[in-house]
C-alpha positions in Angstrom: 19.8 -18.8 -49.7 23.0 -20.7 -48.9 23.2 -24.4 -48.1 25.0 -23.6 -44.8 22.2 -21.3 -43.5 19.6 -24.0 -44.5 21.5 -26.6 -42.5 21.8 -24.4 -39.5 18.0 -23.7 -39.7 17.2 -27.4 -40.0 19.4 -28.3 -37.0 17.8 -25.6 -34.8 14.4 -26.9 -35.9 15.5 -30.3 -34.8 16.2 -29.0 -31.3 12.8 -27.2 -31.2 11.0 -30.2 -32.3 12.8 -33.0 -30.4 14.4 -31.6 -27.4 12.2 -28.7 -26.1 9.0 -30.7 -26.0 10.7 -33.5 -24.0 12.2 -31.0 -21.6 8.8 -29.3 -21.1 7.2 -32.7 -20.5 9.8 -33.5 -17.8 9.1 -30.1 -16.1 5.4 -30.9 -16.4 5.7 -34.4 -14.7 7.7 -32.8 -11.9 5.0 -30.2 -11.3 1.7 -31.8 -12.2 0.3 -35.3 -11.6 -0.8 -36.7 -15.0 -3.4 -38.9 -13.3 -4.7 -36.0 -11.2 -5.0 -34.0 -14.2 -6.8 -36.7 -16.0 -9.5 -36.6 -13.2 -9.8 -32.8 -13.5 -10.1 -33.0 -17.2 -12.9 -35.7 -17.0 -14.8 -33.6 -14.6 -14.4 -30.6 -16.8 -12.5 -28.6 -14.1 -9.9 -27.3 -16.6 -11.7 -24.3 -18.4 -8.9 -23.3 -20.7 -9.1 -23.0 -24.5 -7.9 -26.1 -26.2 -7.4 -26.8 -29.9 -8.8 -29.9 -31.4 -5.3 -31.5 -31.4 -4.8 -30.6 -27.7 -8.1 -32.1 -26.9 -7.1 -35.4 -28.5 -3.9 -35.3 -26.5 -5.8 -34.6 -23.2 -7.9 -37.7 -24.0 -4.7 -39.8 -23.8 -4.0 -38.8 -20.2 -2.1 -40.0 -18.0 0.1 -40.5 -21.1 1.8 -37.1 -21.9 4.5 -38.4 -24.3 3.0 -36.4 -27.2 2.2 -33.2 -25.3 3.4 -30.1 -27.2 5.4 -27.2 -25.8 2.3 -25.0 -25.8 0.0 -27.6 -24.1 2.6 -28.1 -21.3 2.9 -24.4 -20.9 -0.9 -23.8 -20.8 -1.5 -26.3 -18.0 1.7 -25.4 -16.0 0.5 -21.8 -16.1 -3.1 -22.6 -15.4 -2.3 -24.8 -12.4 0.1 -22.2 -11.0 2.7 -24.7 -10.2 5.5 -22.5 -11.4 6.6 -19.1 -10.2 6.0 -16.5 -12.9 9.1 -15.2 -14.6 10.6 -12.0 -13.1 10.0 -10.4 -16.5 6.3 -11.7 -16.6 5.0 -14.2 -19.1 5.6 -13.3 -22.7 8.7 -11.1 -22.2 12.5 -11.7 -22.4 14.2 -12.7 -19.1 17.4 -10.8 -18.1 20.6 -12.9 -18.0 20.6 -12.7 -14.2 17.0 -14.2 -13.9 17.6 -18.0 -13.9 14.6 -19.5 -12.0 12.8 -22.4 -13.6 9.9 -20.1 -14.7 12.5 -17.8 -16.4 14.0 -20.9 -18.3 10.5 -22.0 -19.4 10.0 -18.6 -20.9 13.4 -18.9 -22.6 12.3 -22.2 -24.2 9.1 -20.6 -25.4 11.0 -17.5 -26.8 13.6 -19.8 -28.5 10.9 -21.9 -30.1 9.0 -18.9 -31.5 12.3 -17.3 -32.7 13.3 -20.3 -34.7 9.9 -20.7 -36.2 9.6 -17.0 -37.2 13.2 -16.5 -38.7 14.1 -16.9 -42.3 17.1 -19.1 -43.1 19.2 -16.2 -44.3 18.7 -14.6 -40.8 20.4 -17.5 -39.1 24.0 -16.5 -39.2 26.9 -18.6 -37.8 27.1 -16.2 -34.9 23.4 -16.5 -34.1 23.6 -20.3 -34.5 26.5 -20.6 -32.0 24.9 -18.3 -29.4 21.6 -20.2 -29.7 23.5 -23.4 -28.9 25.2 -21.8 -26.0 22.0 -20.4 -24.5 20.3 -23.8 -25.0 23.0 -25.7 -23.1 22.8 -23.2 -20.3 19.1 -23.6 -20.0 19.2 -27.5 -20.2 21.9 -27.6 -17.5 19.7 -25.5 -15.1 16.7 -27.7 -15.9 18.6 -30.8 -15.2 19.7 -29.2 -11.9 16.0 -28.4 -11.1 15.0 -31.9 -11.9 18.1 -33.5 -10.1 19.1 -35.4 -13.3 21.2 -35.0 -16.4 18.9 -36.4 -19.1 18.2 -33.1 -20.9 21.8 -32.3 -21.6 22.5 -35.9 -22.6 19.6 -35.8 -25.1 21.0 -32.6 -26.5 24.5 -34.1 -27.0 23.0 -37.2 -28.6 20.9 -35.1 -31.0 23.9 -33.0 -32.0 25.9 -36.1 -33.1 22.9 -37.5 -35.2 22.3 -37.0 -38.9 19.2 -35.2 -40.1 17.2 -34.9 -43.3 17.5 -31.2 -44.0 14.7 -31.0 -46.6 12.3 -33.0 -44.4 13.1 -30.9 -41.4 12.6 -27.6 -43.2 9.2 -28.9 -44.4 8.2 -29.7 -40.8 9.4 -26.3 -39.8 7.1 -24.6 -42.3 4.1 -26.3 -40.7 4.9 -25.3 -37.1 3.1 -22.4 -35.4 4.4 -20.1 -32.7 3.5 -20.7 -29.1 0.7 -18.3 -27.9 2.3 -17.1 -24.7 0.2 -14.1 -23.7 -3.4 -15.1 -24.4 -3.1 -18.7 -23.0 -5.2 -18.0 -19.9 -8.3 -15.8 -20.4 -8.6 -12.6 -18.4 -11.5 -13.8 -16.3 -9.4 -16.7 -15.0 -6.5 -14.4 -14.1 -8.9 -12.0 -12.3 -10.3 -14.9 -10.3 -6.8 -16.1 -9.5 -5.7 -12.7 -8.3 -8.9 -12.2 -6.3 -8.4 -15.7 -4.6 -4.8 -14.8 -3.7 -5.8 -11.6 -2.1 -8.7 -13.4 -0.3 -6.3 -15.9 1.2 -4.4 -13.1 3.0 -7.7 -11.8 4.4 -9.2 -15.1 5.3 -6.0 -16.8 6.8 -3.2 -14.5 7.6 -5.0 -11.3 8.6 -7.4 -13.3 10.8 -4.5 -15.1 12.5 -2.9 -11.7 13.1 -6.1 -10.4 14.9 -6.2 -13.6 17.0 -2.6 -13.2 18.0 -3.1 -9.5 19.0 -6.1 -10.2 21.3 -4.5 -13.4 22.6 -1.4 -11.5 23.6 -3.4 -8.9 25.6 -6.0 -10.9 27.5 -7.2 -14.4 28.1 -10.5 -15.5 26.6 -11.9 -16.3 30.1 -11.1 -12.8 31.4 -12.4 -11.2 28.3 -15.7 -13.0 28.6 -16.1 -11.7 32.1 -15.5 -8.1 30.9 -18.2 -8.7 28.1 -20.9 -10.0 30.5 -22.4 -6.6 31.3 -22.5 -5.8 27.5 -23.8 -9.1 26.0 -26.9 -7.4 24.5 -24.7 -5.3 22.3 -23.5 -8.5 20.5 -25.5 -10.5 17.9 -26.8 -13.9 18.9 -24.0 -15.5 16.8 -21.4 -13.4 18.5 -22.7 -14.3 21.9 -22.4 -18.0 21.0 -18.8 -17.4 19.9 -18.0 -15.5 23.1 -19.4 -18.4 25.2 -17.5 -20.9 23.2 -14.3 -18.9 23.6 -14.9 -18.8 27.4 -15.4 -22.6 27.5 -12.2 -23.4 25.5 -10.2 -20.4 26.6 -9.4 -19.9 23.0 -9.9 -17.4 20.2 -9.9 -19.9 17.4 -13.6 -19.3 16.5 -13.5 -15.5 16.5 -13.6 -13.6 13.2 -12.1 -10.2 12.3 -15.3 -8.2 12.9 -15.8 -9.5 16.5 -12.1 -9.1 17.5 -12.0 -5.6 16.1 -15.1 -4.7 18.2 -13.6 -6.2 21.3 -10.2 -4.5 20.9 -12.0 -1.2 20.3 -14.7 -1.3 22.9 -12.6 -2.7 25.8 -9.6 -0.5 25.0 -7.3 -3.6 24.9 -4.8 -1.7 22.8 -4.0 2.0 22.4 -6.3 3.7 19.8 -5.1 4.4 16.2 -3.4 7.7 15.5 -6.5 9.2 13.8 -8.9 7.4 16.1 -11.1 4.3 15.7 -13.0 4.1 12.4 -10.9 6.6 10.5 -8.4 5.9 7.7 -4.8 5.8 8.9 -2.3 8.0 7.2 0.7 6.5 5.4 3.0 7.6 8.2 0.9 6.2 11.1 2.6 3.1 12.3 1.0 2.1 15.6 -0.3 -1.4 16.2 -3.9 -0.1 16.1 -3.2 1.7 12.8 -2.6 -1.6 11.2 -5.6 -3.1 13.0 -7.7 -0.4 11.3 -6.0 -1.0 7.9 -6.7 -4.7 8.1 -10.4 -4.1 8.9 -10.7 -1.6 6.1 -9.0 -4.0 3.6 -11.3 -6.8 4.7 -14.4 -4.7 4.3 -13.3 -3.2 1.0 -12.7 -6.6 -0.6 -15.7 -8.3 1.0 -18.0 -5.4 -0.3 -16.9 -5.8 -3.9 -19.8 -6.8 -6.3 -17.2 -8.5 -8.7 -14.0 -10.4 -8.6 -12.1 -8.3 -11.1 -8.6 -7.3 -9.7 -6.2 -6.0 -12.3 -2.4 -6.6 -12.2 -1.6 -3.2 -10.8 -4.2 -3.3 -8.1 -3.0 -6.8 -7.2 0.6 -5.7 -6.8 -0.4 -2.7 -4.8 -2.5 -4.8 -2.4 0.4 -7.2 -1.8 2.9 -4.4 -1.3 0.7 -3.0 1.5 0.0 -6.4 2.9 3.7 -7.2 3.2 4.3 -3.9 5.0 1.7 -4.9 7.5 3.2 -8.4 7.9 6.6 -6.9 8.4 5.4 -4.5 11.2 3.4 -7.3 12.9 6.5 -9.5 13.0 8.3 -6.7 14.8 5.3 -6.3 17.2 5.7 -9.9 18.1 9.5 -9.8 18.4 10.0 -11.7 15.2 8.4 -14.8 16.6 5.9 -14.8 13.7 6.4 -15.1 9.9 3.6 -13.0 8.6 5.6 -11.2 6.0 7.0 -14.4 4.5 3.5 -16.0 4.5 2.1 -13.1 2.6 4.9 -13.2 0.0 4.1 -16.9 -0.5 0.4 -16.2 -0.9 1.3 -14.0 -3.9 3.1 -16.7 -5.9 2.5 -20.1 -4.4 0.7 -23.0 -6.1 -3.0 -22.6 -6.1 -5.2 -25.1 -8.0 -8.8 -24.4 -9.2 -10.3 -25.9 -6.0 -8.2 -23.7 -3.8 -9.0 -20.6 -5.9 -12.7 -21.4 -5.6 -12.4 -22.0 -1.8 -10.9 -18.6 -1.0 -12.9 -16.7 -3.5 -16.2 -18.1 -2.1 -15.0 -17.6 1.5 -14.3 -13.9 0.9 -17.6 -13.4 -1.0 -19.6 -15.1 1.6 -18.4 -12.7 4.3 -20.9 -10.2 3.0 -22.7 -12.1 0.2 -23.1 -8.9 -1.9 -26.0 -9.3 -4.3 -27.8 -7.2 -6.9 -30.9 -5.9 -5.2 -32.6 -3.7 -7.8 -31.7 -1.8 -11.0 -32.6 1.6 -12.3 -30.6 2.1 -15.5 -27.8 2.9 -15.7 -27.4 2.2 -11.9 -27.3 -1.3 -10.3 -27.7 -1.3 -6.6 -25.9 -4.0 -4.6 -25.8 -4.8 -0.9 -25.1 -7.8 1.4 -25.8 -9.4 4.7 -24.8 -6.5 6.9 -27.1 -4.0 5.1 -29.9 -6.5 5.2 -29.5 -7.1 8.9 -29.4 -3.4 9.6 -32.7 -2.9 7.6 -34.4 -5.7 9.5 -33.3 -4.3 12.9 -34.3 -0.8 12.0 -37.7 -1.8 10.6 -38.3 -3.8 13.8 -37.6 -0.7 15.9 -39.8 1.5 13.6 -42.8 -0.8 14.1 -42.5 -0.6 17.9 -41.6 3.1 18.4 -42.4 4.8 15.1 -43.4 8.1 16.7 -40.0 8.3 18.5 -37.8 6.9 15.7 -39.2 8.7 12.7 -36.7 11.6 13.0 -33.8 9.3 13.6 -31.1 9.4 10.9 -29.1 6.4 9.6 -25.6 6.8 8.1 -24.9 4.9 4.9 -22.0 4.6 2.5 -22.6 4.3 -1.2 -19.6 3.0 -3.1 -19.0 3.5 -6.8 -17.3 0.2 -7.9 -15.9 1.3 -11.3 -14.7 4.9 -11.0 -11.4 5.8 -12.7 -11.1 9.6 -12.1 -11.6 9.3 -8.4 -9.9 12.5 -7.1 -11.6 14.6 -9.7 -15.0 13.1 -8.9 -14.5 13.6 -5.1 -13.5 17.2 -5.5 -16.6 17.9 -7.7 -19.0 16.3 -5.3 -17.6 17.9 -2.2 -17.6 21.3 -3.8 -21.3 20.9 -4.7 -22.4 19.5 -1.4 -24.9 22.3 -0.7 -26.3 22.3 -4.2 -26.8 18.5 -4.1 -28.7 18.7 -0.8 -30.9 21.6 -1.9 -34.5 20.5 -1.8 -33.6 16.9 -0.9 -36.0 15.5 1.7 -34.9 12.8 4.2 -31.5 12.2 2.7 -28.4 14.3 3.1 -25.1 14.1 1.3 -22.2 14.4 3.9 -18.9 13.9 2.1 -17.2 11.9 -0.7 -14.0 10.0 0.1 -11.6 7.6 -1.6 -12.0 3.9 -1.8 -13.3 4.0 -5.4 -15.7 6.9 -4.7 -17.5 6.6 -1.4 -20.5 8.8 -0.7 -21.4 9.2 3.0 -25.1 10.0 3.4 -27.6 10.3 6.2 -31.1 9.0 5.6 -34.2 9.4 7.8 -35.0 6.0 9.3 -38.6 6.3 8.2 -37.5 6.3 4.5 -36.0 2.9 5.0 -39.3 1.4 6.3 -40.2 -0.2 3.0 -38.2 -1.4 -0.1 -40.2 1.0 -2.2 -39.4 4.0 -0.1 -35.7 3.0 0.1 -35.4 2.5 -3.7 -37.2 5.8 -4.6 -35.0 7.8 -2.1 -31.8 6.2 -3.5 -32.8 6.7 -7.1 -33.7 10.4 -6.6 -30.4 11.0 -4.8 -28.2 9.2 -7.3 -29.8 10.9 -10.2 -28.9 14.3 -8.7 -25.3 13.0 -8.1 -24.9 11.7 -11.7 -26.1 15.0 -13.1 -23.1 16.7 -11.7 -20.4 14.2 -12.7 -19.1 14.0 -16.2 -16.3 11.5 -15.4 -18.5 8.3 -15.7 -17.8 6.7 -19.1 -19.5 3.2 -18.6 -22.9 2.1 -19.7 -23.7 0.7 -16.3 -22.7 2.0 -12.8 -22.4 -0.5 -10.0 -23.1 0.8 -6.5 -22.8 -1.0 -3.2 -24.6 0.1 -0.1 -22.9 -0.3 3.3 -24.3 0.5 6.7 -22.0 2.6 8.9 -21.6 0.6 12.2 -22.2 2.6 15.3 -20.1 1.9 18.4 -21.9 3.0 21.5 -19.2 3.4 24.2 -19.4 0.9 27.0 -18.7 2.0 30.6 -15.5 0.1 30.6 -13.5 -0.2 33.9 -11.4 3.1 34.4 -7.9 3.2 35.4 -6.3 5.9 37.7 -4.7 8.8 36.0 -1.8 11.0 37.1 -2.6 12.9 40.4 -3.2 16.6 40.4 -1.9 18.4 43.5 -4.1 21.3 44.8 -2.6 23.4 47.7 -4.7 25.5 50.1 -3.9 27.7 53.0 -6.1 26.8 56.0 -6.1 28.4 59.3 -5.4 25.9 62.0 -8.7 26.9 63.7 -10.6 25.3 60.8 -9.3 21.9 61.9 -10.5 22.4 65.5 -13.5 20.0 65.0 -14.4 17.4 62.4 -17.5 19.3 61.5 -15.6 22.4 60.6 -13.0 20.4 58.6 -15.6 18.5 56.7 -17.4 21.7 56.0 -14.3 23.2 54.3 -13.7 20.0 52.2 -17.3 20.2 51.1 -16.9 23.8 49.9 -13.8 22.7 48.0 -15.5 19.8 46.4 -18.6 21.8 45.3 -16.4 24.5 43.8 -14.4 22.0 41.7 -17.4 20.3 40.4 -19.2 23.5 39.5 -16.3 24.8 37.6 -15.3 21.5 35.8 -16.4 20.6 32.3 -18.8 18.2 33.7 -21.3 21.0 34.3 -21.9 20.1 37.9 -22.3 16.4 37.3 -20.5 13.7 39.3 -17.4 12.7 37.5 -16.3 10.2 40.2 -13.4 12.4 41.2 -11.7 11.2 44.4 -9.2 13.2 46.6 -6.8 12.2 49.3 -5.6 14.4 52.2 -2.0 14.2 52.9 -1.2 13.8 56.7 0.1 16.9 58.5 3.9 16.5 58.9 5.8 19.2 60.8 9.5 19.4 60.0 12.2 20.2 62.7 14.5 22.0 60.3 14.0 25.8 60.2 14.7 26.4 56.5 14.2 24.7 53.2 14.3 26.1 49.7 10.9 26.4 48.0 11.9 23.9 45.3 13.0 21.3 47.8 9.9 21.6 49.9 7.7 21.1 46.8 9.7 18.1 45.7 9.5 16.6 49.2 5.7 17.2 49.3 5.2 15.4 46.0 7.2 12.4 47.1 5.3 12.2 50.4 2.0 12.6 48.6 2.8 9.5 46.4 4.2 7.5 49.3 1.2 8.3 51.5 -1.2 7.3 48.7 0.4 4.0 48.0 0.2 3.2 51.7 -3.6 3.5 51.4 -4.3 6.3 53.8 -8.0 6.3 54.9 -10.1 8.9 53.0 -12.6 11.1 54.6 -16.1 9.9 54.4 -17.0 12.3 51.5 -14.8 10.2 49.1 -12.5 13.3 49.0 -9.2 11.8 50.4 -6.7 14.6 51.1 -3.1 14.5 52.2 -1.9 17.4 54.4 1.7 18.6 54.4 3.4 21.5 56.1 4.5 24.2 53.7 5.0 27.2 56.0 8.2 27.9 57.9 7.6 29.0 61.5 9.5 32.2 62.5 9.3 32.8 66.3 10.4 36.3 67.4 12.2 37.1 70.7 13.2 40.1 72.6 16.7 41.4 72.5 17.6 40.1 76.0 16.3 36.6 75.3 18.2 33.6 74.2 15.9 31.0 72.8 16.8 27.3 72.8 13.8 25.5 71.0 14.6 21.9 70.2 11.2 20.2 70.2 7.5 20.7 69.5 4.4 19.0 70.8 0.9 19.1 69.1 -2.1 19.0 71.4 -5.4 19.2 69.5 -5.1 22.3 67.2 -2.2 23.8 69.4 1.5 23.6 68.7 3.6 23.7 71.9 7.2 24.7 71.6 9.6 24.2 74.6 12.6 26.3 75.6 14.9 24.3 77.8 17.1 27.3 78.9 14.3 29.2 80.6 12.1 26.2 81.4 9.2 27.8 79.8 6.5 26.9 77.2 5.8 29.0 74.2 2.2 28.6 73.0 2.1 29.3 69.3 -1.0 29.0 67.0 0.1 28.8 63.4 -1.5 28.6 60.0 -1.2 25.2 58.5 -0.8 24.6 54.7 -2.3 21.5 53.3 -1.9 19.8 50.0 -4.9 18.1 48.4 -4.3 15.5 45.7 -7.2 14.8 43.2 -6.9 11.5 41.4 -8.8 11.7 38.1 -10.0 8.5 36.4 -9.0 7.9 32.8 -11.7 7.7 30.2 -12.3 4.5 28.1 -9.7 5.6 25.5 -6.9 6.1 28.0 -7.0 9.9 28.2 -7.4 11.8 31.5 -10.7 13.5 31.9 -11.0 17.2 32.6 -9.9 17.8 36.2 
């Protein structure tokens, strides 16, 4: 071992021992309040593993002059006051990654490298490169702190003498910084769950409020809800009344707004329809409304807070996509995408983590209800409320309700081979249902593994009946699945919400033009005319998909309009009739008393024959009653002509609640 390599090793140890801790302390003071940290420590709100030496240093707060590199790192990471390095903690940052978190990771790596290297491994080249990298890091830290003390300390230390033997002895006692295992896995899971919760609780809720606010005022919406107040819970009715008083949506949650958007058709329906999972390519506003509702429910129905890194990243990738599309929907007047990106990495102390974690958990308050090994059954407020409502109905009308079925979702919380399990269960549907009584397996879908089942309402009448039914059914399921490899299986039960369609106000659809040839004689009296319209109306209703029921179809009769010109092409006549039909309708022509308004338009060209020795000069026409009178001014005579009149009947079909024209 050469003296030169020993000296190089000793000088690098001097940097690690005297410069790096001071630099970390400066970053610490910039990011964390020592007095605030002291209060948290005294209240035992810092549940991280501390060594005996670190505990003695924490007792000296707010004095942090002796804080080690590792203790500074532990608290900085636990308090989430630094953005995680691009390479993630415990790795080597790329040269292009120069954020403060990246340089903190470089300090940790440099410290561990010096401690672990033998003196003969510290060549002159390594020594020079180490100094260059250290200077670069210190300059960036000074720039971050808006000072130049770090680089000054480095220069001072470089010009000082050191005791090589003493420094090497101290180096031998130093231990590497534990970078990866500093924060326990449970704490990291809670942090990730809290960050996801913040998007659901804050940003997604604000998106829903902006959507409904941009479509209708709270006052007008309340008036639309008045005929349907019984379909809302008492709490929701209170919220609706409050929204009406304040003309504001600030008190509405995602569940209520979703119901209003869907039931009142305030926005166009999702591509796959309400209640169904949108495909990746579905980009309508309502598709993202459906996605948000599903994310909210999926996270609120978890029976644990464990969210791994990959799942966490996947959530935020999808959340950002939704935020981006919402910004476009609101003409870039919102900043949802930016907010979601911040939620992923911003500072979040222990109190804030607890706040959002509890807020999301309390949406459903999922609890363990009973256990039948290896299965644990969980459900929350919505399932409990459904049971209470159903049991109340069964007591009052048991004879009528005993055959009623209830749709329930059973979610496997910890299933890895999801697609394989789903394929197996769906292929064995008939076998699973064979000999089952009162419960029927419908389909298995993704979202962990979600079983859709229908249960006879009478089997939910008591806890004992419900439990025995579920146990019997799940045992049959587990017998056919070999992919479960855990000792316990957590299942969450979710009621499937039923949406009974309201009779929402309908809008007019596109007109349908029906053309009939009538003999003019049929218009001779009102009775004859009305009789013909009645025949038409009856024929249409009988042959419609309504099966003879009243579909509120209205019709308008276009006024008779006789043209002077003798010839028009068929296409021009048709185009002119359509135009006149639309103009006549907008001018509010009075409909006949059978609510079958009809517009009448001439569609037949009149060809009047004459003898070879006649010269006709017809330039005008008079209608008297049902008779058309043509005059010939050359011979001072009248030509009485009775003609067939072609009328056009326009049926105006209302649109259904989803915006689609009903069958005409």
